[in-house]
C-alpha positions as CSV (number, residue, x, y, z in Angstrom):
1,M,-9.3,-7.4,5.6
2,R,-7.4,-9.6,3.3
3,I,-4.3,-8.4,1.5
4,T,-3.7,-10.2,-1.8
5,Y,-0.4,-10.9,-3.4
6,K,-1.1,-8.0,-5.7
7,G,-1.8,-5.8,-2.8
8,D,1.3,-6.8,-1.0
9,Y,3.4,-6.3,-4.1
10,A,1.8,-2.9,-4.7
11,L,2.7,-1.8,-1.1
12,K,6.3,-3.1,-1.6
13,T,6.5,-1.2,-4.9
14,I,5.3,2.1,-3.4
15,L,7.7,1.5,-0.4
16,D,10.7,0.9,-2.7
17,L,9.8,4.0,-4.7
18,S,9.5,5.9,-1.4
19,L,13.0,4.8,-0.3
20,H,14.4,6.1,-3.6
21,H,12.3,9.2,-3.8
22,G,14.2,12.2,-5.1
23,S,16.8,10.0,-6.8
24,G,15.2,9.9,-10.2
25,P,13.2,7.2,-11.9
26,V,13.6,3.5,-10.8
27,T,13.6,0.9,-13.5
28,I,11.2,-2.0,-13.5
29,H,14.1,-4.4,-13.3
30,D,15.5,-2.8,-10.2
31,L,12.1,-2.8,-8.6
32,A,11.4,-6.4,-9.4
33,K,14.8,-7.5,-8.1
34,R,14.7,-5.6,-4.8
35,A,11.1,-6.5,-4.0
36,D,11.3,-10.1,-5.4
37,I,8.3,-9.5,-7.7
38,P,8.0,-11.3,-11.1
39,I,8.4,-8.7,-13.8
40,K,5.2,-9.6,-15.7
41,F,3.2,-9.3,-12.5
42,L,5.0,-6.0,-11.6
43,E,4.0,-4.6,-15.0
44,Q,0.3,-5.1,-14.2
45,I,0.7,-3.7,-10.7
46,L,2.5,-0.6,-12.0
47,L,-0.2,0.0,-14.6
48,D,-2.8,-0.2,-11.9
49,L,-0.8,2.1,-9.6
50,K,-0.4,4.5,-12.5
51,K,-4.2,4.5,-13.1
52,G,-4.7,5.2,-9.4
53,G,-2.4,8.2,-9.5
54,F,0.2,6.7,-7.2
55,V,3.1,6.4,-9.7
56,E,4.3,8.1,-12.9
57,S,6.4,6.6,-15.6
58,R,9.1,8.2,-17.7
59,R,10.2,6.8,-21.0
60,G,13.6,6.7,-22.5
61,K,17.1,5.7,-21.6
62,I,16.9,7.1,-18.1
63,G,13.3,6.3,-17.7
64,G,11.5,4.3,-15.1
65,Y,8.9,4.9,-12.4
66,L,8.5,7.6,-9.8
67,L,6.0,8.4,-7.1
68,A,3.2,10.7,-8.3
69,K,3.1,12.3,-4.8
70,T,5.7,12.5,-2.0
71,P,5.9,9.6,0.5
72,S,4.4,11.8,3.1
73,Q,1.3,12.3,1.0
74,T,0.6,8.7,0.3
75,K,-1.1,6.6,3.0
76,L,-1.2,2.9,3.2
77,G,-5.0,2.8,3.4
78,E,-5.3,4.5,0.0
79,V,-3.2,1.9,-1.7
80,V,-4.8,-1.0,0.1
81,R,-8.3,0.1,-0.8
82,F,-7.4,0.9,-4.4
83,I,-5.8,-2.5,-5.0
84,D,-7.8,-4.8,-2.7
85,G,-11.0,-3.0,-2.0
86,P,-12.7,-2.3,1.4
87,V,-10.9,-3.1,4.6
88,D,-14.2,-4.1,6.4
89,P,-13.9,-7.7,7.8
90,I,-17.4,-8.5,6.7
91,A,-20.0,-6.9,4.4
92,C,-22.6,-6.1,7.0
93,V,-20.2,-3.4,8.4
94,E,-20.6,-1.4,5.2
95,T,-23.1,1.5,5.3
96,G,-26.5,0.6,3.8
97,Y,-25.9,-3.1,3.9
98,A,-29.2,-5.0,3.6
99,G,-28.2,-8.5,2.9
100,C,-28.9,-9.9,6.4
101,K,-32.3,-10.2,8.1
102,D,-30.6,-10.4,11.6
103,I,-28.7,-7.2,11.1
104,Y,-30.6,-5.3,13.9
105,K,-30.2,-8.1,16.5
106,C,-26.7,-9.3,15.5
107,V,-24.2,-8.9,18.3
108,F,-21.3,-9.5,16.0
109,K,-21.8,-6.3,13.9
110,G,-20.5,-4.1,16.7
111,V,-17.4,-6.2,17.0
112,W,-16.7,-6.1,13.3
113,Q,-17.3,-2.3,13.2
114,K,-14.6,-2.0,15.9
115,V,-12.2,-4.2,14.0
116,A,-12.9,-2.1,10.8
117,K,-12.3,1.2,12.7
118,A,-9.1,0.0,14.3
119,T,-7.8,-1.2,11.0
120,S,-8.7,2.0,9.3
121,D,-7.2,4.1,12.2
122,I,-3.9,2.4,11.6
123,I,-3.6,2.3,7.8
124,D,-5.2,5.7,7.2
125,N,-2.8,7.4,9.5
126,M,0.4,5.8,8.4
127,T,2.3,7.2,5.4
128,F,5.1,5.7,3.4
129,E,7.3,8.4,4.8
130,D,6.6,6.8,8.2
131,L,7.8,3.5,6.9
132,V,10.9,4.9,5.3
133,K,11.8,6.5,8.7
134,Q,11.3,3.1,10.4
135,I,13.6,1.4,7.9
136,N,16.2,4.1,8.2
137,T,16.1,3.9,12.0
138,H,16.6,0.2,11.8
139,K,19.6,0.6,9.4
140,E,21.2,3.1,11.8
141,A,20.7,0.8,14.8
142,V,22.5,-2.1,13.1
143,I,25.5,0.0,12.0
144,Y,28.3,-0.2,14.6
145,Q,32.1,0.3,14.6
146,I,35.0,-1.3,16.4
């Protein structure tokens, strides 16, 4: 699995919108600033995320972007696969792959299948709500008083 810059920025965008979920639309300028994403690139990412059903946009003076679903309904794996494609480490792991003549005697296929399964088990069971909780826990741990 390889996460591209576009994939990384898409994940950061969904995370930022998750952190501000319920607070109204977030402007593209605020998103870009907080996630350190170039605005032109962020525009493309938001268009893709909108096409994928991950975000909604609102026009007007108080417009911006919102999550299309709650953070608890959006899994990391969905976003990764939508932006960057399959998470399999090598093509032969995919069902129906016929590009290799050694496929039946290849000892590596089993290894790559385990890698793909482990990756999927993690990203398909982690929601953006889980990440928001992690961030909030870390924030609380750092706050102290004298």
